[in-house]
Phi, psi and omega in degrees: 000131181287154174285151186236136178264114179255345178213137183220129174223149175241120180249132180238129179216173181248133176216121179054038178081002182253151172271120182243126178248149178225131179258128180244126179230154172250118182263127182246353178231167182299129176283132181239355180225136186234145179258119180259124175255130180235145173242114182052041176082000179253142187286124178256332176197155169226117184212171182265356175215185185266014179299313180292324178299319179297319179294318180294319179300321178295320180291318180297325181298339180271352182272156174301131183308326182289345184273353181230131177267284185235134171245124184220160174228150171208161183255142176224160177276169176300321179299318178292325177295317178297318178297321179297324182297339182288342182224000180289143179245159180303325181290349180278357181261149172232091190252148175251121180183171176287167178303320180293315180298319178297323178294319178296316181294323178291322176298316176302314183301327185263008180295145168290148185285085173205178180275146179223152171269168176297327177295318176302312183295320178301319179295319179293334177272009183057037181220055188299334180270355185248055182296320184297311178295329175294316179298323178295317179297321177297317184296329182257013176309122184276352188240093180298145176066307183297321169255097200282068175295343179293344179280354181265123183233164181301149180301322179300324178291322178293322177298318178294321179298321179297321178296320180293318180299325183295335184247344183276157175270080187294341179297337178297330181249020178055038176079003183286156175274004182306318185290350181273340195297326181279357184249353184232160173276119183279353177089184184282157179205143184303329184250021174100150182295325180295317178297317179300315181298318181291322178295323176298314180302314180298314183297317183286344178275342184257000000 
């Protein structure tokens, strides 16, 4: 099923002398095609629209010209994205963010494939009292699926999941959280809740 645009706005503002545009869309169906932005062959973003590309172009424009060779984009399917996740390494990314955001994104990248709450992730980032900044870093993660922010769900959902695990025969699913997905709220996602739920299913199966 193709992703669907039900709302579209274009915001234009000025930052550091640059014209920066941002595209906002509301996705109501499963995203099946992804835009990969690369800088000198390293992944800078994976997204369902060109919003991240616009942000990256603005950041690259501020760098010394000699420090950047090629900025390119291409489209891949979800299947190709999943295949890419099987061999991508942290060193294959070229990300723009604060030191703290990069730490959160690297922690996300190295997560074991199961569900986590924002509180869980904050603890893994050695920042247990800073759930809000961790949640913000998750929300602006530029690399869909490969940096699996989709595995982060609300704490209330994790509490419910623990209750379900206590009574379910999880051995039927080899300990996977797959059987929980239809019973919990997976939370917000930039590309819609349906896409987040499906990406979780795909991730936990691989």
